[in-house]
C-alpha positions in Angstrom: 113.4 -47.3 -2.8 115.2 -44.0 -3.0 118.3 -44.2 -5.2 120.6 -42.5 -2.7 119.4 -44.8 0.1 119.9 -47.8 -2.2 123.5 -46.7 -3.0 124.2 -46.2 0.7 122.9 -49.7 1.4 125.2 -51.1 -1.4 128.3 -49.4 0.0 127.5 -50.6 3.5 127.1 -54.2 2.1 130.5 -53.9 0.3 132.2 -52.6 3.5 130.7 -55.6 5.3 132.0 -58.0 2.7 135.5 -56.4 2.9 135.4 -56.9 6.7 134.4 -60.6 6.2 136.9 -61.3 3.6 140.0 -59.8 5.3 139.1 -60.2 8.9 136.8 -63.1 9.5 137.0 -65.7 6.6 139.7 -68.3 7.2 142.4 -69.1 4.7 141.7 -71.8 2.2 143.7 -74.9 3.1 145.5 -75.4 -0.2 145.8 -71.9 -1.8 146.0 -69.9 1.4 145.3 -66.1 1.5 145.3 -65.7 -2.3 141.9 -67.6 -2.4 140.3 -64.5 -0.9 140.3 -63.0 -4.4 137.5 -65.5 -5.0 135.0 -63.4 -3.0 135.4 -60.6 -5.6 136.3 -62.6 -8.7 133.1 -64.6 -9.0 130.7 -61.8 -7.9 132.2 -59.5 -10.5 131.3 -62.1 -13.1 127.7 -62.3 -11.7 127.5 -58.5 -11.9 128.8 -58.5 -15.4 126.3 -61.0 -16.5 123.5 -59.0 -14.9 124.6 -55.9 -16.8 124.6 -58.0 -20.0 121.0 -58.9 -19.3 120.2 -55.2 -19.3 122.2 -54.9 -22.5 120.1 -57.7 -24.1 116.9 -56.0 -23.0 118.1 -52.6 -24.4 119.4 -54.1 -27.7 116.2 -56.1 -28.4 114.0 -53.2 -27.4 115.9 -50.8 -29.6 115.7 -53.0 -32.6 111.9 -53.4 -32.1 111.1 -49.7 -31.4 114.2 -47.5 -32.3 113.5 -45.6 -29.1 116.7 -43.7 -28.1 116.0 -44.5 -24.5 116.8 -48.2 -25.2 119.9 -47.2 -27.0 120.9 -45.3 -23.8 120.2 -48.4 -21.8 122.3 -50.7 -24.1 125.1 -48.2 -24.0 125.1 -47.9 -20.3 124.8 -51.6 -19.7 127.7 -52.3 -22.1 130.0 -49.9 -20.3 129.1 -51.3 -16.8 129.3 -54.9 -18.2 132.8 -54.2 -19.6 133.9 -52.8 -16.2 132.8 -55.9 -14.2 134.0 -58.5 -16.8 137.4 -56.7 -16.8 137.4 -57.0 -13.0 136.6 -60.6 -13.3 139.2 -61.3 -15.9 142.1 -59.5 -14.2 141.4 -60.7 -10.7 141.3 -64.2 -12.3 144.7 -63.6 -13.8 146.1 -62.4 -10.5 144.6 -65.4 -8.7 145.9 -67.9 -11.4 149.4 -66.5 -11.4 149.6 -66.7 -7.6 148.0 -70.1 -7.3 149.2 -72.0 -10.4 152.1 -70.0 -11.7 150.4 -68.7 -14.8 147.9 -65.9 -15.4 146.3 -67.5 -18.4 146.0 -70.9 -20.1 144.1 -72.0 -23.2 141.2 -73.5 -21.3 137.6 -73.2 -22.5 136.5 -71.0 -19.5 139.5 -68.6 -19.8 139.4 -68.4 -23.6 135.6 -67.8 -23.7 135.9 -65.2 -21.0 138.6 -63.4 -23.0 136.3 -63.5 -26.1 133.5 -62.0 -24.1 135.8 -59.2 -22.9 137.0 -58.5 -26.4 133.4 -58.3 -27.7 132.5 -55.9 -24.9 135.6 -53.8 -25.7 134.5 -53.7 -29.4 131.0 -52.8 -28.4 132.3 -49.7 -26.5 134.9 -48.7 -29.0 132.4 -48.7 -31.9 130.7 -45.8 -30.2 133.5 -43.6 -31.3 133.0 -44.3 -34.9 130.9 -41.3 -35.7 127.2 -40.6 -35.1 125.6 -42.4 -38.0 121.9 -43.0 -37.5 122.5 -46.7 -38.2 125.2 -47.0 -35.5 122.8 -47.9 -32.6 121.2 -50.6 -34.8 124.6 -52.1 -35.6 125.7 -51.9 -31.9 122.4 -53.6 -30.9 123.1 -56.5 -33.2 126.6 -56.8 -31.8 125.3 -56.5 -28.3 122.9 -59.4 -28.8 125.8 -61.5 -30.2 127.9 -60.5 -27.2 125.1 -61.6 -24.8 124.9 -65.0 -26.6 128.5 -65.8 -25.5 127.5 -65.7 -21.8 126.1 -69.3 -21.7 129.2 -70.4 -23.5 131.4 -68.9 -20.8 129.2 -70.4 -18.0 129.1 -74.0 -19.4 132.5 -74.1 -21.1 134.1 -75.3 -17.9 132.3 -78.6 -18.4 133.9 -79.2 -21.8 137.0 -80.7 -20.2 137.4 -83.0 -17.2 138.6 -81.1 -14.1 142.0 -82.9 -14.0 142.7 -81.4 -17.5 142.2 -77.8 -16.5 143.5 -75.4 -13.8 140.3 -73.4 -13.4 138.4 -74.8 -10.3 134.7 -75.5 -10.0 134.7 -74.1 -6.4 131.0 -73.6 -5.9 129.8 -76.7 -7.8 132.3 -79.0 -6.1 131.6 -77.8 -2.6 134.9 -75.8 -2.3 133.6 -73.6 0.4 133.5 -75.9 3.5 133.5 -73.2 6.1 130.2 -71.5 6.8 131.8 -68.0 6.9 133.2 -68.7 3.4 129.8 -69.3 2.1 128.4 -66.3 4.0 131.0 -64.0 2.6 130.4 -65.4 -0.9 126.7 -65.0 -0.8 126.7 -61.5 0.7 129.5 -60.4 -1.7 127.6 -61.7 -4.7 124.5 -59.8 -3.6 126.4 -56.6 -2.8 128.4 -56.5 -6.0 125.4 -57.3 -8.2 123.5 -54.5 -6.4 126.4 -52.2 -7.2 126.1 -53.3 -10.8 122.4 -52.4 -10.9 123.1 -49.0 -9.3 125.9 -48.2 -11.8 123.7 -49.2 -14.8 120.9 -47.0 -13.5 123.2 -44.0 -12.8 125.0 -44.4 -16.1 121.6 -44.6 -17.9 120.4 -41.4 -16.3 123.6 -39.6 -17.4 123.6 -41.0 -20.9 119.9 -40.1 -21.4 120.6 -36.6 -20.3 123.5 -36.4 -22.7 121.1 -37.5 -25.5 118.6 -34.9 -24.6 121.2 -32.1 -24.5 122.5 -33.2 -27.9 119.0 -33.0 -29.3 118.5 -29.5 -27.9 121.9 -28.4 -29.3 121.0 -29.9 -32.7 117.6 -28.2 -32.7 119.1 -24.8 -31.8 121.8 -25.2 -34.4 119.2 -25.8 -37.1 117.2 -22.7 -36.3 117.5 -19.9 -38.9 119.4 -16.9 -37.7 
């Protein structure tokens, strides 16, 4: 599929999700309108995890081949993953503060999500620590460790009984009784994950072009005058 056509399809899907969320989907009986954050909060996590899958592929492939294309992939995926995990974390804090009176508690899901966010932040910050030839290797190792926290985040909610934590298990517990709620959730998940794929691909193209330009500049700088 043509990239521009794919991006147009993604934006059309997101527009449709916005229409569903704010115009069609009914209010949740207990939390009311604030529950509408759910239709962006959870899909943002899905998109972040998908970006981390690309990060894992890039990191493992770079360690195996030392091909700079895979370093460009892991770099791009780390940036996009950080974007979506940040969106997931901060929408969760807004939702939690409105629904339960606190933006953050020391629950397994929230603590592990914060850990994942901090690891992704570190992964992106380390890029500014010079241009050592070993830097991509170190970042690949950290990227693999970061990806290993994703199962911890996903299953951490099962470490405590539901009555001992505020974070809900909406999907698992059948918390979307209305068909339009489920429709908005499924379409939103697809649209935002597709947006994540598009952003990783676009960022990869830009990053790889930057690498090529840097190589050209380095080669020209090494030429004898």
